[in-house]
C-alpha positions as CSV (number, residue, x, y, z in Angstrom):
1,M,-43.2,97.2,-104.9
2,S,-45.3,100.3,-105.5
3,Q,-48.3,100.3,-107.5
4,K,-50.2,103.3,-109.9
5,I,-53.2,103.9,-108.8
6,Q,-55.4,105.6,-111.8
7,I,-58.4,107.3,-111.2
8,K,-61.3,106.4,-113.8
9,R,-61.7,109.9,-115.9
10,S,-63.9,110.9,-118.4
11,V,-63.3,113.9,-121.7
12,Q,-67.0,113.7,-123.2
13,Q,-69.8,113.4,-119.8
14,T,-70.7,116.5,-118.2
15,G,-72.4,115.2,-115.6
16,A,-71.0,113.3,-112.1
17,P,-70.1,109.4,-113.6
18,T,-73.4,106.9,-112.9
19,N,-71.3,103.7,-112.2
20,L,-68.8,103.8,-109.4
21,A,-68.4,101.4,-107.1
22,P,-68.2,102.6,-103.2
23,G,-64.7,104.3,-102.6
24,E,-63.7,104.3,-106.4
25,M,-62.9,108.0,-108.1
26,A,-63.4,109.1,-110.8
27,Y,-62.8,112.3,-113.1
28,S,-64.7,114.5,-115.5
29,A,-62.8,117.0,-117.7
30,V,-65.7,118.7,-119.1
31,S,-67.0,119.3,-115.4
32,K,-63.6,119.2,-114.1
33,K,-64.7,117.6,-110.1
34,L,-63.3,114.9,-109.0
35,F,-66.5,112.2,-107.6
36,I,-65.8,109.2,-105.2
37,G,-68.5,106.4,-104.9
38,E,-71.2,106.0,-102.2
39,D,-71.7,102.8,-99.9
40,D,-75.0,102.6,-102.6
41,G,-72.8,103.2,-105.6
42,T,-74.2,106.9,-105.8
43,P,-71.2,109.3,-107.4
44,E,-70.6,112.2,-104.8
45,T,-68.0,115.7,-105.7
46,I,-65.6,115.6,-103.3
47,G,-63.4,118.4,-105.6
48,G,-63.3,120.9,-108.1
49,S,-65.1,124.2,-109.1
50,G,-67.6,124.9,-107.4
51,A,-67.9,121.8,-105.6
52,F,-68.3,123.2,-101.9
53,V,-68.3,127.0,-102.8
54,T,-71.1,128.6,-105.0
55,H,-70.5,132.2,-106.2
56,Q,-74.0,133.2,-105.1
57,D,-72.7,131.7,-101.1
58,L,-69.1,134.0,-101.9
59,G,-71.2,136.6,-102.9
60,N,-73.1,136.4,-100.0
61,A,-69.9,136.2,-98.5
62,I,-68.2,138.8,-99.1
63,D,-71.7,142.0,-98.8
64,E,-71.5,140.5,-95.4
65,A,-67.7,141.5,-94.3
66,I,-68.4,144.5,-96.3
67,A,-71.7,145.0,-93.8
68,D,-69.7,145.3,-91.0
69,L,-66.6,147.1,-92.3
70,V,-65.2,149.7,-90.7
71,I,-63.4,152.7,-92.1
72,D,-61.4,155.2,-90.0
73,G,-64.3,155.4,-87.4
74,G,-67.0,155.5,-90.3
75,T,-69.1,152.1,-91.1
76,Y,-69.5,151.9,-94.5
């Protein structure tokens, strides 16, 4: 028989949840991030806006790619 899995969720909390059991998941609709409880109970961001790549990181990668761009034999 199948079981329904429900993730803790919040529409009021802006930061990470404070009381997650190890392996327990939570979602914040305010920050639009998904969290999982670590072995010591601290939350770890595992998904959502800015969870892995920041705007600054992306900007640097784009700048580096443009610096290496060669069109018709010229470097731009």
